[in-house]
C-alpha positions as CSV (number, residue, x, y, z in Angstrom):
1,M,10.3,35.4,-3.0
2,S,13.0,33.2,-1.5
3,D,15.7,31.4,-3.6
4,R,14.1,28.1,-2.8
5,T,11.6,26.9,-5.3
6,S,8.5,24.9,-4.5
7,M,8.7,21.1,-4.8
8,L,5.9,21.4,-7.3
9,A,7.9,23.7,-9.5
10,Q,10.9,21.4,-9.7
11,P,11.2,19.0,-12.6
12,L,10.4,15.4,-12.1
13,Q,13.5,13.3,-11.5
14,R,13.8,9.6,-12.3
15,P,14.3,7.5,-9.2
16,S,17.7,5.9,-8.7
17,A,18.2,2.2,-9.4
18,G,18.2,1.4,-5.7
19,R,14.9,3.2,-5.1
20,A,13.3,1.6,-8.1
21,A,14.5,-1.8,-6.8
22,A,13.0,-1.0,-3.4
23,Y,9.7,-0.1,-4.9
24,L,9.7,-3.3,-7.0
25,G,10.5,-5.3,-3.8
26,L,7.6,-3.5,-2.0
27,F,5.3,-4.4,-4.9
28,V,6.2,-8.1,-4.7
29,L,5.8,-8.0,-0.9
30,G,2.4,-6.4,-1.3
31,A,1.4,-9.3,-3.7
32,L,2.6,-11.8,-1.1
33,V,0.7,-10.1,1.7
34,G,-2.4,-10.1,-0.6
35,L,-2.0,-13.9,-1.3
36,A,-1.5,-14.7,2.4
37,G,-4.4,-12.5,3.4
38,A,-6.7,-14.2,0.9
39,L,-5.9,-17.5,2.4
40,V,-6.0,-16.4,6.1
41,Q,-9.2,-14.4,5.9
42,G,-11.3,-17.3,4.8
43,G,-9.7,-19.9,6.9
44,W,-9.9,-18.2,10.3
45,F,-12.8,-15.8,10.1
46,P,-13.2,-13.2,11.7
47,W,-9.7,-13.1,13.3
48,G,-8.1,-14.0,10.0
49,L,-9.8,-11.0,8.3
50,L,-8.5,-8.7,11.0
51,L,-5.0,-10.2,10.8
52,A,-5.0,-9.9,7.0
53,L,-6.0,-6.2,7.1
54,L,-3.6,-5.3,9.9
55,G,-0.8,-7.1,8.0
56,E,-1.6,-5.0,4.9
57,A,-1.7,-1.8,6.9
58,G,1.6,-2.6,8.6
59,L,3.3,-3.2,5.2
60,L,1.9,-0.1,3.6
61,L,2.8,2.2,6.5
62,G,6.2,0.5,6.9
63,G,6.9,0.9,3.2
64,A,5.9,4.6,3.4
65,R,8.2,5.2,6.3
66,A,11.1,3.2,4.9
67,A,10.9,4.9,1.5
68,D,10.2,8.3,3.2
69,S,7.5,8.9,0.6
70,R,3.9,8.1,-0.2
71,A,5.1,6.0,-3.1
72,G,6.4,3.5,-0.5
73,A,2.8,2.9,0.4
74,V,1.5,2.9,-3.1
75,A,3.9,0.3,-4.5
76,P,2.8,-2.5,-2.1
77,A,-0.8,-1.4,-2.4
78,G,-0.5,-2.0,-6.2
79,G,1.0,-5.4,-5.6
80,W,-1.8,-6.3,-3.1
81,M,-4.4,-5.1,-5.6
82,V,-2.9,-7.1,-8.5
83,A,-2.7,-10.3,-6.4
84,V,-6.2,-10.0,-5.0
85,I,-7.8,-9.2,-8.4
86,F,-5.9,-12.2,-9.9
87,L,-7.2,-14.4,-7.2
88,T,-10.8,-13.3,-7.7
89,A,-10.9,-14.8,-11.2
90,S,-12.3,-18.2,-11.4
91,R,-10.6,-20.9,-13.4
92,P,-12.1,-23.0,-16.2
93,E,-12.3,-25.9,-13.8
94,G,-14.5,-23.9,-11.5
95,D,-11.9,-23.4,-8.8
96,F,-11.7,-20.1,-7.0
97,V,-10.1,-18.7,-3.8
98,F,-12.8,-16.3,-2.7
99,A,-16.2,-17.6,-1.7
100,A,-19.3,-15.4,-2.2
101,G,-19.5,-14.4,1.5
102,A,-19.4,-11.3,3.7
103,G,-15.8,-12.1,4.7
104,S,-14.5,-12.0,1.2
105,Y,-16.2,-8.8,0.4
106,L,-15.0,-7.2,3.6
107,F,-11.5,-8.3,2.7
108,L,-11.7,-6.8,-0.8
109,L,-13.3,-3.5,0.1
110,G,-11.6,-3.2,3.5
111,G,-8.2,-3.8,1.8
112,M,-8.9,-1.1,-0.7
113,A,-9.9,1.3,2.0
114,V,-6.8,0.5,4.1
115,A,-4.7,1.1,1.0
116,V,-6.2,4.5,0.4
117,I,-5.9,5.5,4.1
118,C,-2.3,4.3,4.4
119,A,-1.3,6.0,1.1
120,T,-2.9,9.2,2.3
121,L,-1.3,9.0,5.8
122,G,2.1,8.0,4.4
123,S,4.8,10.4,5.2
124,G,5.1,12.9,2.3
125,R,8.2,14.9,1.8
126,Q,8.4,18.0,3.8
127,P,10.6,21.0,3.0
128,G,13.7,21.3,5.1
129,G,14.2,24.0,7.7
130,G,12.8,24.9,11.1
131,P,9.2,25.6,12.0
132,V,7.9,28.9,10.9
133,R,5.9,31.2,13.2
134,L,4.4,34.5,12.3
135,G,5.9,37.6,14.0
136,K,9.4,36.1,14.5
């Protein structure tokens, strides 16, 4: 066995203050993208829906690449989810942001699917070193 230990065998380390601030910033950015997407998808259907989902995907993949981890995609996805869930609640006056239409449901379910896909595709940490080929 080599002197390197597997990443799974290493103890968890707390993120640095800078990394935690970056994740918090990505969370807030995700909430803002969710708010903007909620307004755009209903006002300019169907192109607004496409724009909202592409904006979310861009933020999630950009966050994963900037943070060089999947957590960079999960943080803005969490912010998006919190903002969108908050906007689905109706107020006592009867006001609401989302209408009961196909576009709203496509935005909610499509946004969740985009979040799962981008968090899965986000660049995970790879061990250092060159490529390994058998027989060399």
